[in-house]
C-alpha positions as CSV (number, residue, x, y, z in Angstrom):
1,M,-33.2,228.8,5.0
2,N,-33.9,225.5,3.3
3,L,-31.8,222.9,2.2
4,A,-32.1,223.8,-1.2
5,S,-31.8,227.5,-1.5
6,Q,-28.2,226.7,1.0
7,M,-27.2,224.9,-2.1
8,I,-28.7,227.8,-4.4
9,L,-26.5,230.2,-2.8
10,F,-23.3,228.3,-2.2
11,A,-23.0,227.9,-6.1
12,N,-24.2,231.6,-6.1
13,V,-21.0,232.7,-3.7
14,V,-18.6,230.4,-6.1
15,D,-19.7,232.3,-8.9
16,H,-19.7,235.6,-7.4
17,G,-16.5,234.9,-5.8
18,S,-17.0,236.5,-2.1
19,F,-19.7,236.4,0.4
20,S,-19.7,240.7,0.0
21,A,-20.5,240.2,-4.0
22,T,-22.7,237.9,-3.4
23,A,-24.7,239.6,-0.6
24,R,-24.9,243.0,-3.2
25,A,-26.3,240.7,-5.9
26,L,-28.7,239.2,-4.2
27,G,-29.8,242.1,-1.2
28,L,-28.4,239.8,1.8
29,T,-25.7,241.1,4.3
30,P,-22.4,239.0,4.0
31,S,-22.8,237.7,7.5
32,A,-25.9,236.4,6.4
33,V,-24.5,234.4,3.5
34,S,-21.6,232.9,5.6
35,R,-24.2,231.9,8.2
36,Q,-26.0,229.9,5.7
37,I,-23.0,228.5,4.0
38,A,-21.9,227.3,7.4
39,H,-25.6,225.9,8.0
40,L,-24.8,223.7,4.8
41,E,-21.1,222.8,5.8
42,D,-23.1,221.4,9.0
43,H,-25.0,219.8,7.1
44,F,-22.7,218.0,5.0
45,G,-20.1,217.6,8.2
46,V,-17.8,219.2,5.5
47,R,-16.0,222.2,5.2
48,L,-17.0,223.5,1.1
49,L,-15.0,226.6,1.2
50,Q,-11.3,228.0,2.0
51,R,-12.2,231.5,3.0
52,S,-10.2,234.5,3.0
53,T,-10.7,238.5,3.6
54,R,-11.4,238.9,-0.2
55,K,-12.2,235.6,-1.7
56,V,-13.4,232.3,-1.0
57,S,-12.0,228.7,-2.9
58,L,-13.1,225.6,-3.1
59,T,-12.0,222.9,-1.3
60,D,-12.3,219.4,-3.0
61,E,-15.4,218.6,-1.1
62,G,-17.0,222.0,-2.3
63,R,-15.2,220.8,-6.0
64,S,-17.5,218.2,-6.1
65,L,-20.3,219.2,-5.0
66,Y,-20.7,222.4,-6.6
67,G,-21.6,221.1,-10.0
68,H,-24.9,219.8,-8.5
69,C,-25.6,222.8,-6.9
70,A,-25.3,225.2,-10.0
71,G,-27.2,222.6,-11.9
72,I,-30.4,222.9,-9.1
73,A,-30.0,227.4,-9.2
74,R,-29.8,227.0,-13.3
75,E,-32.8,224.6,-13.4
76,V,-34.9,227.3,-10.4
77,F,-33.5,230.1,-12.3
78,E,-34.9,228.5,-15.6
79,V,-38.6,227.6,-13.9
80,E,-38.7,231.3,-12.3
81,Q,-38.1,232.8,-15.9
82,L,-40.5,230.6,-17.4
83,A,-43.0,231.6,-15.4
84,Q,-42.7,235.1,-15.0
85,S,-42.7,235.0,-19.4
86,L,-45.8,232.8,-19.1
87,S,-47.7,235.7,-16.2
88,G,-45.9,238.4,-18.1
89,H,-46.1,240.6,-14.9
90,P,-43.1,242.3,-14.0
91,K,-42.3,241.6,-10.0
92,G,-39.4,240.8,-8.0
93,T,-35.9,243.3,-7.7
94,L,-34.3,244.9,-10.8
95,R,-30.8,245.6,-10.0
96,I,-29.4,248.7,-12.3
97,A,-26.4,250.0,-12.7
98,T,-25.4,253.1,-14.2
99,T,-22.8,256.1,-14.2
100,V,-23.0,258.6,-11.2
101,A,-24.1,261.6,-13.4
102,F,-26.0,259.6,-15.8
103,G,-28.4,258.2,-12.7
104,K,-28.7,261.3,-10.8
105,A,-29.5,263.9,-13.5
106,Q,-31.9,261.3,-15.7
107,L,-32.0,258.2,-14.7
108,L,-33.5,258.6,-11.5
109,P,-36.5,261.2,-12.5
110,A,-37.4,258.6,-15.0
111,L,-38.0,256.3,-12.2
112,P,-41.4,257.4,-10.6
113,A,-43.3,256.4,-13.0
114,F,-42.0,253.0,-14.0
115,L,-42.3,252.5,-10.1
116,D,-46.4,253.7,-10.1
117,S,-46.8,251.3,-13.2
118,Y,-45.3,248.0,-11.7
119,P,-46.0,248.3,-8.0
120,D,-44.9,244.9,-7.6
121,L,-41.4,245.5,-8.3
122,R,-38.2,246.8,-6.5
123,V,-35.2,249.1,-7.8
124,T,-32.1,248.9,-6.7
125,V,-29.3,251.1,-8.2
126,E,-26.0,250.7,-8.0
127,L,-24.3,254.5,-9.4
128,S,-20.3,253.8,-10.4
129,D,-17.9,255.0,-13.0
130,R,-16.2,252.1,-13.0
131,P,-16.7,249.4,-15.6
132,V,-19.3,246.5,-14.6
133,D,-19.7,242.7,-15.2
134,L,-23.3,241.8,-15.7
135,T,-22.4,238.7,-16.2
136,E,-20.9,238.6,-12.3
137,S,-22.5,241.4,-10.8
138,G,-25.8,239.9,-10.7
139,H,-27.2,243.6,-12.4
140,D,-30.6,243.1,-14.7
141,V,-29.3,245.5,-16.9
142,A,-27.1,248.8,-16.9
143,I,-26.9,252.2,-18.8
144,R,-23.8,252.8,-20.6
145,F,-22.0,255.1,-23.3
146,A,-20.6,253.7,-26.6
147,D,-17.0,253.4,-25.2
148,Q,-18.0,252.1,-22.3
149,I,-19.4,248.6,-23.8
150,E,-16.3,245.7,-24.3
151,D,-18.4,243.0,-24.1
152,A,-20.0,242.1,-27.7
153,S,-22.1,239.4,-25.9
154,L,-24.6,241.8,-24.6
155,V,-27.9,243.3,-26.1
156,A,-27.6,247.0,-26.5
157,C,-30.3,249.4,-27.0
158,K,-30.1,253.0,-28.0
159,L,-31.6,255.3,-25.7
160,A,-30.5,258.5,-27.1
161,S,-27.8,260.5,-28.6
162,N,-25.4,262.9,-26.6
163,D,-23.2,265.9,-26.9
164,R,-20.1,266.5,-24.8
165,V,-20.2,270.4,-24.0
166,V,-16.5,272.2,-22.9
167,C,-17.4,274.8,-20.5
168,A,-17.3,276.7,-17.6
169,A,-18.7,278.7,-14.4
170,P,-19.0,282.4,-15.3
171,S,-16.6,283.2,-12.4
172,Y,-13.8,281.0,-13.6
173,I,-14.1,283.0,-17.0
174,E,-13.8,286.5,-14.7
175,R,-10.8,285.3,-13.8
176,H,-8.7,283.6,-16.3
177,G,-10.8,284.8,-19.7
178,A,-12.2,282.0,-22.1
179,P,-10.1,280.2,-24.2
180,Q,-11.2,280.8,-28.2
181,S,-9.9,277.6,-29.8
182,P,-9.1,274.3,-28.5
183,V,-4.9,275.4,-28.3
184,D,-5.6,277.7,-26.0
185,L,-6.5,275.1,-23.5
186,A,-2.8,274.6,-22.1
187,D,-3.3,278.1,-20.4
188,H,-6.2,277.0,-18.5
189,N,-7.2,274.9,-16.1
190,C,-9.2,271.4,-17.4
191,L,-10.6,269.3,-15.2
192,R,-9.9,265.7,-15.2
193,V,-11.8,262.3,-14.4
194,S,-9.1,260.1,-12.9
195,T,-11.3,257.0,-12.9
196,V,-11.3,256.9,-17.1
197,D,-8.0,258.2,-18.8
198,N,-9.2,258.4,-22.0
199,W,-12.4,260.5,-20.7
200,N,-9.2,263.2,-20.2
201,E,-8.7,263.2,-24.2
202,W,-11.1,265.8,-25.4
203,H,-11.6,265.7,-29.2
204,F,-12.6,269.1,-31.3
205,G,-13.2,269.6,-35.2
206,D,-13.9,272.1,-38.0
207,A,-13.2,272.9,-41.3
208,A,-9.5,272.8,-40.6
209,G,-9.5,269.5,-39.6
210,D,-9.7,267.2,-36.1
211,V,-7.7,268.1,-33.2
212,A,-7.3,266.0,-29.9
213,I,-6.1,267.6,-26.4
214,H,-5.1,266.1,-23.2
215,A,-6.9,267.6,-20.7
216,S,-4.4,268.9,-17.6
217,G,-5.2,270.8,-14.6
218,N,-4.7,270.8,-10.6
219,F,-8.3,269.0,-9.7
220,E,-9.6,265.7,-11.0
221,A,-12.5,263.6,-9.5
222,N,-13.7,260.1,-9.3
223,S,-16.8,260.6,-11.3
224,A,-18.2,263.6,-13.9
225,D,-20.3,263.8,-10.9
226,G,-18.0,265.7,-9.2
227,V,-16.3,267.1,-12.2
228,Y,-19.6,268.6,-12.7
229,H,-19.9,270.7,-9.6
230,A,-16.0,271.2,-9.3
231,A,-16.9,273.5,-12.7
232,L,-20.2,275.2,-11.1
233,A,-17.9,276.0,-8.6
234,G,-15.4,278.1,-11.0
235,I,-12.5,275.3,-10.2
236,G,-12.0,275.3,-14.3
237,I,-12.9,273.9,-18.1
238,A,-14.9,270.8,-18.0
239,R,-16.2,268.6,-20.8
240,L,-19.5,267.2,-19.2
241,S,-22.7,265.5,-21.6
242,A,-25.0,267.6,-22.5
243,Y,-27.8,265.8,-20.5
244,L,-25.6,266.7,-17.6
245,V,-25.2,270.3,-18.3
246,S,-27.8,271.8,-20.5
247,P,-30.3,273.6,-17.6
248,D,-26.8,275.3,-16.2
249,L,-26.6,276.7,-19.2
250,Q,-30.0,277.3,-19.9
251,A,-29.9,279.3,-16.7
252,G,-26.5,280.9,-17.0
253,R,-24.8,278.9,-14.5
254,L,-22.4,277.8,-17.3
255,V,-20.9,278.7,-20.3
256,E,-20.7,277.2,-23.7
257,L,-17.1,277.7,-24.6
258,M,-15.6,277.2,-28.6
259,P,-19.0,276.7,-29.4
260,D,-18.2,276.4,-33.6
261,F,-15.4,273.8,-32.3
262,G,-17.8,270.6,-32.6
263,D,-17.0,268.4,-29.9
264,E,-17.8,264.2,-30.2
265,R,-20.9,263.1,-29.6
266,T,-21.8,259.7,-28.1
267,D,-24.7,257.6,-27.9
268,I,-26.2,256.1,-24.7
269,F,-27.6,252.3,-24.7
270,A,-29.5,250.2,-21.8
271,V,-27.7,246.8,-22.3
272,Y,-28.1,243.3,-20.3
273,P,-27.0,239.9,-20.4
274,D,-28.8,238.1,-23.0
275,R,-32.2,238.5,-25.4
276,H,-33.3,234.3,-24.5
277,N,-36.1,234.4,-22.0
278,L,-35.9,238.0,-21.6
279,S,-37.5,238.4,-18.1
280,P,-40.8,240.6,-18.1
281,K,-38.9,242.7,-15.1
282,V,-36.3,243.8,-18.0
283,R,-38.5,244.4,-21.3
284,A,-40.8,246.4,-19.0
285,F,-37.9,248.9,-17.7
286,V,-36.5,248.7,-21.3
287,D,-39.6,249.6,-23.3
288,H,-39.9,252.5,-20.1
289,L,-36.7,254.4,-21.2
290,V,-37.1,254.0,-24.6
291,R,-40.4,255.6,-24.1
292,H,-38.8,258.1,-22.1
293,F,-35.7,259.2,-24.0
294,R,-37.2,258.6,-27.5
295,P,-37.6,260.4,-30.1
296,V,-35.7,263.9,-28.3
297,P,-34.6,263.0,-25.1
298,P,-35.7,265.1,-22.0
299,W,-32.3,267.3,-22.3
300,E,-32.6,268.6,-25.8
301,R,-36.4,269.5,-25.6
302,R,-35.4,272.8,-24.1
303,K,-32.8,274.0,-26.1
304,P,-30.0,275.8,-23.9
305,V,-29.1,279.4,-24.9
306,R,-25.7,280.1,-26.1
307,R,-24.0,283.2,-24.2
308,D,-20.7,283.8,-26.6
309,H,-17.8,285.3,-24.8
């Protein structure tokens, strides 16, 4: 790695706050990042960063050098974006963040056609239900539900609307019966998501008004995907997205409960940091998702059969 590349890498380390975060963003190993920073320090003959197990901080010498390195990094980025926009040809690495369940059930099946169309692109996907700060994580685009978008500066492109369905496996219903109204859920084992507490507030409505039920039970998982598999196993009742459970409702592996009590609907978006100088790879990917999910998303093209109990 030449001197200019090491200076850009140094600016990235400062911006990301650690070697490991920089490595994830750039597709490197932490040891490779650390080694290149050490070479840069040897070149200038000064220590630029104070290291700890979790983060790095600037020395006085590093603080003096950082502004110049960050300026070089910005200029190189702007030139790359301009070159890509002039060529109009998507290439490089596209970094995507998405929730675990949506990524496995909907995003990954949408990728083969996209990658076939753009053979010069490489895709890396992070599956996580935890919040992702796009300005710090290095991701180009994220797939998020409306209630997960807290940064008003992000550009959001709606992909689809999604219902949430209260359901359980036939084996659970055989053992415990089926609730007839939301208040009956107090007598049932409701499956929880441990990482996002507001997902455990289940909202219902009918002619009599709206009601919110705080899900409680003896099982929780750190992702909706874990709750989904627990529901299939018959552990309890889950509130899950239609995009995830529609095939199971159709096949009878899960049964929709209390269909007359409407649950909430939410929108799904592709979000990215800035519309200005949008790179061809992000534009191509978002356009592909819009074509894939609109006007009718895949999970609504075959409506599940309701099996009332």
